[in-house]
ROLORO-867163 format. One record per residue (C-alpha): x, y negated, z; residue number from 1. Coordinates in steps of 0.5 Angstrom, whole numbers. Layout:
# residues N
{{X,Y,Z},NUM};
...
# end
This chain:
# residues 618
{{-65,22,108},1};
{{-58,24,106},2};
{{-52,22,111},3};
{{-49,17,107},4};
{{-56,12,106},5};
{{-56,13,114},6};
{{-50,10,115},7};
{{-52,5,110},8};
{{-58,3,114},9};
{{-54,2,120},10};
{{-48,-2,117},11};
{{-54,-7,114},12};
{{-58,-7,121},13};
{{-51,-8,125},14};
{{-50,-14,119},15};
{{-56,-17,121},16};
{{-56,-17,128},17};
{{-49,-21,128},18};
{{-52,-26,123},19};
{{-58,-27,128},20};
{{-52,-28,134},21};
{{-49,-33,130},22};
{{-54,-37,128},23};
{{-58,-36,135},24};
{{-52,-38,139},25};
{{-51,-45,136},26};
{{-58,-47,139},27};
{{-58,-43,145},28};
{{-56,-49,150},29};
{{-61,-54,146},30};
{{-67,-49,148},31};
{{-65,-48,155},32};
{{-64,-56,156},33};
{{-70,-57,153},34};
{{-74,-52,158},35};
{{-70,-55,163},36};
{{-73,-62,161},37};
{{-80,-59,161},38};
{{-79,-57,168},39};
{{-76,-64,170},40};
{{-82,-67,166},41};
{{-87,-63,170},42};
{{-84,-64,176},43};
{{-84,-72,175},44};
{{-92,-71,173},45};
{{-93,-68,180},46};
{{-89,-73,184},47};
{{-93,-79,180},48};
{{-99,-75,182},49};
{{-96,-76,189},50};
{{-94,-83,188},51};
{{-101,-85,185},52};
{{-105,-82,191},53};
{{-100,-86,195},54};
{{-101,-92,191},55};
{{-109,-92,192},56};
{{-108,-91,199},57};
{{-103,-96,200},58};
{{-108,-101,196},59};
{{-114,-98,200},60};
{{-110,-100,206},61};
{{-108,-107,204},62};
{{-115,-109,202},63};
{{-117,-107,209},64};
{{-112,-112,212},65};
{{-106,-109,213},66};
{{-100,-114,212},67};
{{-94,-109,215},68};
{{-94,-105,209},69};
{{-92,-110,204},70};
{{-85,-109,203},71};
{{-86,-101,203},72};
{{-91,-103,197},73};
{{-86,-107,194},74};
{{-81,-102,194},75};
{{-86,-96,192},76};
{{-88,-100,186},77};
{{-80,-102,184},78};
{{-80,-94,184},79};
{{-86,-92,181},80};
{{-83,-97,175},81};
{{-77,-93,175},82};
{{-80,-87,175},83};
{{-85,-89,169},84};
{{-78,-91,165},85};
{{-75,-85,166},86};
{{-82,-81,165},87};
{{-81,-85,158},88};
{{-74,-84,157},89};
{{-76,-76,158},90};
{{-82,-76,154},91};
{{-77,-79,148},92};
{{-72,-74,149},93};
{{-78,-68,149},94};
{{-80,-71,143},95};
{{-73,-71,140},96};
{{-72,-64,142},97};
{{-79,-62,139},98};
{{-77,-64,132},99};
{{-71,-61,133},100};
{{-75,-54,135},101};
{{-79,-55,129},102};
{{-74,-56,125},103};
{{-70,-50,127},104};
{{-77,-46,127},105};
{{-77,-48,119},106};
{{-70,-45,118},107};
{{-72,-39,122},108};
{{-77,-38,117},109};
{{-73,-39,111},110};
{{-68,-34,114},111};
{{-74,-30,115},112};
{{-76,-31,108},113};
{{-69,-29,105},114};
{{-68,-24,109},115};
{{-74,-21,106},116};
{{-72,-23,99},117};
{{-65,-20,100},118};
{{-69,-13,103},119};
{{-73,-13,96},120};
{{-67,-14,92},121};
{{-63,-9,96},122};
{{-69,-4,95},123};
{{-68,-5,87},124};
{{-61,-4,87},125};
{{-62,2,91},126};
{{-67,4,86},127};
{{-62,2,80},128};
{{-56,6,83},129};
{{-60,12,84},130};
{{-62,11,76},131};
{{-55,10,74},132};
{{-52,16,78},133};
{{-57,21,75},134};
{{-55,17,68},135};
{{-48,19,70},136};
{{-50,26,72},137};
{{-53,26,65},138};
{{-47,23,61},139};
{{-42,28,65},140};
{{-46,34,62},141};
{{-47,31,54},142};
{{-39,30,55},143};
{{-38,37,57},144};
{{-42,39,51},145};
{{-39,34,46},146};
{{-32,37,49},147};
{{-34,44,47},148};
{{-37,41,40},149};
{{-30,38,39},150};
{{-26,44,40},151};
{{-30,47,35},152};
{{-30,42,30},153};
{{-22,42,31},154};
{{-22,50,30},155};
{{-26,49,24},156};
{{-22,43,21},157};
{{-16,48,22},158};
{{-19,53,19},159};
{{-21,48,13},160};
{{-14,45,13},161};
{{-11,52,12},162};
{{-16,54,6},163};
{{-14,47,3},164};
{{-7,49,3},165};
{{-8,56,1},166};
{{-12,52,-5},167};
{{-7,47,-6},168};
{{-2,53,-7},169};
{{-6,56,-12},170};
{{-8,50,-16},171};
{{0,49,-16},172};
{{1,56,-19},173};
{{-4,55,-24},174};
{{-2,48,-26},175};
{{5,52,-26},176};
{{2,57,-31},177};
{{-1,51,-35},178};
{{5,48,-36},179};
{{8,55,-38},180};
{{3,56,-43},181};
{{3,49,-46},182};
{{11,50,-47},183};
{{10,57,-50},184};
{{5,54,-55},185};
{{10,48,-56},186};
{{15,53,-58},187};
{{10,57,-62},188};
{{8,50,-66},189};
{{15,49,-66},190};
{{17,55,-70},191};
{{11,55,-74},192};
{{14,48,-77},193};
{{21,52,-77},194};
{{17,57,-82},195};
{{14,52,-85},196};
{{20,48,-87},197};
{{23,54,-89},198};
{{18,56,-94},199};
{{18,48,-97},200};
{{26,49,-97},201};
{{25,56,-101},202};
{{21,52,-106},203};
{{26,46,-107},204};
{{31,51,-108},205};
{{27,55,-113},206};
{{25,49,-116},207};
{{32,45,-116},208};
{{38,49,-115},209};
{{43,46,-118},210};
{{41,39,-116},211};
{{41,42,-109},212};
{{48,45,-109},213};
{{51,39,-112},214};
{{48,34,-108},215};
{{49,38,-101},216};
{{57,39,-103},217};
{{58,33,-105},218};
{{53,30,-98},219};
{{58,34,-94},220};
{{64,31,-96},221};
{{62,24,-96},222};
{{59,25,-89},223};
{{66,29,-87},224};
{{70,23,-89},225};
{{66,18,-86},226};
{{66,21,-79},227};
{{74,23,-79},228};
{{76,15,-82},229};
{{78,12,-76},230};
{{75,5,-75},231};
{{83,2,-76},232};
{{83,5,-83},233};
{{78,-1,-86},234};
{{84,-3,-90},235};
{{85,3,-94},236};
{{78,4,-96},237};
{{77,5,-103},238};
{{73,-1,-106},239};
{{68,4,-109},240};
{{66,7,-102},241};
{{66,0,-98},242};
{{59,-1,-96},243};
{{58,6,-93},244};
{{65,5,-90},245};
{{64,-2,-88},246};
{{58,0,-84},247};
{{60,6,-81},248};
{{66,2,-78},249};
{{60,-3,-75},250};
{{57,3,-72},251};
{{63,7,-69},252};
{{61,5,-62},253};
{{54,8,-63},254};
{{53,14,-58},255};
{{53,18,-64},256};
{{61,19,-63},257};
{{61,18,-56},258};
{{56,24,-54},259};
{{56,28,-60},260};
{{51,25,-65},261};
{{45,25,-61},262};
{{41,25,-67},263};
{{45,26,-73},264};
{{45,29,-80},265};
{{47,36,-77},266};
{{40,36,-74},267};
{{37,36,-80},268};
{{38,42,-86},269};
{{40,40,-92},270};
{{35,42,-96},271};
{{30,36,-91},272};
{{36,31,-93},273};
{{35,33,-101},274};
{{28,32,-100},275};
{{28,26,-97},276};
{{33,23,-102},277};
{{29,26,-108},278};
{{23,23,-105},279};
{{25,16,-105},280};
{{30,17,-111},281};
{{37,15,-108},282};
{{43,17,-110},283};
{{49,20,-105},284};
{{52,13,-104},285};
{{46,9,-103},286};
{{44,15,-98},287};
{{51,14,-94},288};
{{50,6,-94},289};
{{43,7,-92},290};
{{45,12,-86},291};
{{50,8,-83},292};
{{48,1,-84},293};
{{41,2,-80},294};
{{44,-2,-74},295};
{{47,-8,-79},296};
{{43,-15,-80},297};
{{36,-15,-81},298};
{{38,-20,-87},299};
{{40,-14,-91},300};
{{34,-13,-95},301};
{{36,-7,-99},302};
{{38,-3,-93},303};
{{32,-4,-89},304};
{{27,-2,-95},305};
{{32,4,-96},306};
{{31,5,-88},307};
{{23,4,-88},308};
{{23,9,-94},309};
{{27,14,-90},310};
{{23,14,-84},311};
{{16,15,-88},312};
{{19,21,-91},313};
{{21,23,-84},314};
{{28,24,-85},315};
{{29,19,-79},316};
{{26,24,-74},317};
{{19,23,-71},318};
{{15,18,-74},319};
{{13,12,-70},320};
{{7,10,-66},321};
{{5,4,-70},322};
{{-3,5,-70},323};
{{-7,3,-64},324};
{{-11,8,-61},325};
{{-14,4,-56},326};
{{-14,-3,-52},327};
{{-18,-4,-46},328};
{{-18,-9,-40},329};
{{-14,-5,-35},330};
{{-14,-9,-29},331};
{{-18,-16,-26},332};
{{-11,-19,-26},333};
{{-4,-18,-29},334};
{{-2,-11,-31},335};
{{4,-9,-27},336};
{{6,-2,-28},337};
{{4,4,-33},338};
{{5,12,-33},339};
{{3,18,-37},340};
{{1,24,-33},341};
{{6,30,-35},342};
{{0,35,-36},343};
{{-5,31,-38},344};
{{-8,26,-44},345};
{{-8,20,-38},346};
{{-5,15,-36},347};
{{-4,11,-30},348};
{{-4,3,-29},349};
{{-3,-1,-23},350};
{{-4,-9,-23},351};
{{-5,-15,-18},352};
{{-12,-13,-17},353};
{{-9,-8,-12},354};
{{-11,-2,-15},355};
{{-9,4,-18},356};
{{-13,7,-24},357};
{{-13,13,-28},358};
{{-15,13,-35},359};
{{-17,19,-39},360};
{{-14,18,-46},361};
{{-16,25,-49},362};
{{-23,23,-49},363};
{{-22,15,-52},364};
{{-26,12,-46},365};
{{-26,5,-44},366};
{{-28,6,-37},367};
{{-23,9,-31},368};
{{-23,16,-30},369};
{{-22,14,-22},370};
{{-20,8,-18},371};
{{-15,9,-13},372};
{{-15,4,-7},373};
{{-12,3,-1},374};
{{-7,-2,-2},375};
{{-7,-9,1},376};
{{-3,-13,-5},377};
{{-1,-12,-12},378};
{{2,-5,-15},379};
{{9,-6,-17},380};
{{10,2,-20},381};
{{7,8,-21},382};
{{9,15,-22},383};
{{7,22,-22},384};
{{10,28,-19},385};
{{12,34,-24},386};
{{6,38,-23},387};
{{1,31,-24},388};
{{-3,33,-17},389};
{{0,27,-14},390};
{{1,20,-16},391};
{{5,15,-13},392};
{{5,8,-12},393};
{{9,2,-9},394};
{{6,-5,-7},395};
{{8,-12,-5},396};
{{5,-10,2},397};
{{12,-7,4},398};
{{9,0,3},399};
{{8,6,-1},400};
{{2,11,-2},401};
{{1,18,-5},402};
{{-6,20,-7},403};
{{-8,26,-10},404};
{{-11,26,-17},405};
{{-16,31,-16},406};
{{-20,28,-12},407};
{{-18,21,-11},408};
{{-17,21,-4},409};
{{-11,17,-1},410};
{{-6,22,3},411};
{{-1,18,5},412};
{{1,11,7},413};
{{9,10,8},414};
{{11,4,11},415};
{{17,1,15},416};
{{20,-4,9},417};
{{20,-11,11},418};
{{20,-13,4},419};
{{16,-11,-2},420};
{{17,-4,-5},421};
{{19,-4,-13},422};
{{20,3,-14},423};
{{19,10,-12},424};
{{20,17,-14},425};
{{19,25,-11},426};
{{25,28,-8},427};
{{25,35,-7},428};
{{17,34,-9},429};
{{12,35,-6},430};
{{16,35,1},431};
{{20,28,0},432};
{{20,21,-3},433};
{{25,16,-4},434};
{{23,8,-4},435};
{{27,2,-7},436};
{{25,-5,-4},437};
{{27,-12,-4},438};
{{29,-11,4},439};
{{36,-9,0},440};
{{35,-2,3},441};
{{33,5,0},442};
{{29,10,5},443};
{{28,17,4},444};
{{21,19,7},445};
{{19,26,9},446};
{{11,27,7},447};
{{10,33,13},448};
{{12,29,18},449};
{{10,21,14},450};
{{17,19,17},451};
{{23,16,14},452};
{{29,21,15},453};
{{34,16,12},454};
{{35,9,10},455};
{{41,8,5},456};
{{43,0,6},457};
{{44,-2,-1},458};
{{46,-10,0},459};
{{42,-12,-5},460};
{{35,-12,-7},461};
{{33,-6,-11},462};
{{28,-7,-17},463};
{{28,1,-20},464};
{{31,7,-18},465};
{{31,15,-21},466};
{{33,22,-19},467};
{{37,26,-23},468};
{{33,33,-22},469};
{{28,36,-19},470};
{{32,37,-13},471};
{{34,29,-12},472};
{{41,31,-11},473};
{{43,24,-14},474};
{{39,18,-13},475};
{{41,12,-18},476};
{{38,5,-17},477};
{{39,-2,-20},478};
{{40,-8,-16},479};
{{39,-16,-16},480};
{{46,-17,-16},481};
{{48,-13,-23},482};
{{50,-7,-20},483};
{{48,1,-22},484};
{{49,4,-15},485};
{{50,12,-15},486};
{{47,16,-8},487};
{{49,23,-7},488};
{{44,25,-1},489};
{{47,32,0},490};
{{53,29,3},491};
{{51,22,5},492};
{{57,18,0},493};
{{56,13,-5},494};
{{59,14,-11},495};
{{62,9,-15},496};
{{58,3,-18},497};
{{57,1,-26},498};
{{57,-7,-26},499};
{{52,-9,-31},500};
{{52,-17,-34},501};
{{46,-19,-31},502};
{{41,-17,-26},503};
{{38,-11,-27},504};
{{30,-10,-28},505};
{{29,-2,-30},506};
{{32,5,-31},507};
{{30,11,-34},508};
{{33,18,-35},509};
{{33,22,-41},510};
{{30,28,-40},511};
{{36,32,-40},512};
{{39,28,-34},513};
{{45,26,-39},514};
{{43,19,-41},515};
{{40,13,-37},516};
{{38,6,-40},517};
{{38,1,-36},518};
{{34,-6,-38},519};
{{38,-12,-37},520};
{{36,-20,-36},521};
{{41,-22,-40},522};
{{36,-19,-46},523};
{{39,-13,-47},524};
{{38,-6,-46},525};
{{45,-2,-44},526};
{{46,6,-46},527};
{{50,10,-40},528};
{{53,17,-41},529};
{{52,19,-34},530};
{{58,25,-35},531};
{{63,19,-36},532};
{{59,13,-32},533};
{{60,8,-38},534};
{{56,5,-43},535};
{{56,7,-50},536};
{{51,3,-53},537};
{{48,-4,-53},538};
{{41,-5,-56},539};
{{39,-13,-57},540};
{{35,-17,-62},541};
{{35,-25,-63},542};
{{27,-25,-62},543};
{{28,-20,-56},544};
{{27,-23,-49},545};
{{26,-19,-42},546};
{{19,-21,-40},547};
{{20,-21,-32},548};
{{25,-18,-27},549};
{{21,-11,-26},550};
{{20,-11,-34},551};
{{21,-3,-36},552};
{{24,1,-41},553};
{{22,7,-43},554};
{{26,14,-47},555};
{{21,18,-51},556};
{{20,25,-49},557};
{{26,28,-54},558};
{{31,22,-52},559};
{{32,20,-58},560};
{{28,13,-58},561};
{{28,7,-53},562};
{{22,3,-53},563};
{{21,-4,-48},564};
{{17,-10,-48},565};
{{18,-17,-50},566};
{{16,-24,-48},567};
{{14,-25,-54},568};
{{8,-20,-53},569};
{{12,-15,-58},570};
{{14,-8,-56},571};
{{21,-6,-60},572};
{{23,1,-61},573};
{{30,3,-63},574};
{{34,10,-65},575};
{{39,11,-60},576};
{{44,11,-66},577};
{{43,4,-65},578};
{{38,1,-70},579};
{{32,-3,-69},580};
{{26,2,-72},581};
{{20,-1,-71},582};
{{16,-7,-67},583};
{{9,-6,-65},584};
{{4,-12,-65},585};
{{-2,-12,-61},586};
{{0,-16,-54},587};
{{-2,-24,-54},588};
{{3,-25,-48},589};
{{9,-22,-45},590};
{{9,-14,-44},591};
{{12,-12,-37},592};
{{12,-4,-38},593};
{{11,1,-43},594};
{{11,8,-42},595};
{{11,15,-47},596};
{{7,20,-47},597};
{{11,27,-45},598};
{{7,31,-49},599};
{{5,27,-55},600};
{{8,22,-59},601};
{{4,16,-56},602};
{{6,10,-52},603};
{{2,6,-47},604};
{{3,-2,-45},605};
{{1,-6,-40},606};
{{2,-14,-40},607};
{{1,-21,-37},608};
{{-6,-21,-40},609};
{{-9,-15,-36},610};
{{-10,-11,-43},611};
{{-7,-4,-43},612};
{{-6,-2,-51},613};
{{-5,6,-53},614};
{{-1,6,-60},615};
{{-1,13,-63},616};
{{3,15,-70},617};
{{-4,18,-73},618};
# end
């Protein structure tokens, strides 16, 4: 038996002895008094016996005639009576003491039983203690094994993470190579188209040489005169050219004059112009009138029919996506955001059902390719990085999240705003992200440490934001207080604001980052030249109404067309020269967001009726 167990037993014995001493000490005096009473009773019995003997002797003496002893007899009888009374009292006290002894014996017996139970319980506890000690020893050994296994798993995790990083770098390299190949393919296709156009021009020249020369020369002269003529000289315009000249004055504030012609006649060669005119049977005056009255009143039936004819021949640029390619229910509730992948024919949508869904448009599938979860509130915006490998989503739960497209896993959760996050863009991708929130701040996040590294205080709720280049040196944000703010993250200085007539719902940049469109709550879309920081054109229509405070407008890939959804369920497409080209139908309720495909002439849209519609030109 171990020393610890011996000490424990001695302690128990000592405690039992102490308890026995405390319990017996209270009854020791009673027991001694009872013993004395018993001795006294025995003495009284012997005295009583003697007195009885003497009494008998006296009785016998009296019976024999003795008279002198009567007084002694009476005395002895009194003494005997008192002794009997005392004996009765002693018997009574003896009975009480006996009862007390019985009660005490019962208590002692109960204490013995309790001690026995305690000893039994103590034995059980000792057995359990020994068993638990064995289990603790076993758990200690298991813990050591688990620590060794955990260290091994950590080493394996580190190795796998390094391998994953290497594979991710390789994947990015392959995606960059794929993007370069796509660009080369597009260049080759463009060259093929140019060659085909040259062949068509040569055929037209051979067939109609005189018409070509005559109309080209006259067209050049008329266009030069129209462009050179100042807007203030409308009173000196000859009557024969009044339709073209008047329409030119009406569009004198179009972006074609401010920015050197985003799309103008110089973008099309003379053969193409001549072919379009020949195809629809226009003379030179009719062409000029149609070209410069494109932004005129809708009631001008002749001008509108001429514009439609020019668009049909392809003169007005890329054809509009007027046909519905796909239509499907994107979300369980209202759909808020839509964005095309930069490298695939894939669309990402976000809705009030707290999910981001990926749709494979190339396969015409109405089932989602993936459903990205993790948000605890409705999605407000979605965006891809330039490689299409990551998707960024913002939510009403005051956070933003980053998923990988390849495995559909949630990689990062960015929390720190105190209001719903409305927009997010990559900055110095894939390292940093900037978010704009209704808490009137913009935050820049480092995805390597998953931490906010800078907070910019705008003073007003941010509805949308864009970055001007891949390095994200300048951030442009649109706010509830009607201002567009410019932030230079290199100098931490804010440039001059641009004030709009109403609160801003969305921003979008052209591909060359020179022009910015801004959808405004007064049911207009403003076009800004970022080189001058001024509005150069306004797009509106009597039926066009901004649907909500986060309605999104979008440039097409060439930066020549602008699309935006309306509260009446239509999508309005303007040419940057200022005229409305077409309206697309298909939605039965307000359209919240639209997005042009960067690689094809397709347009995606989502609205309040949960539906996503893909429009195409073929």
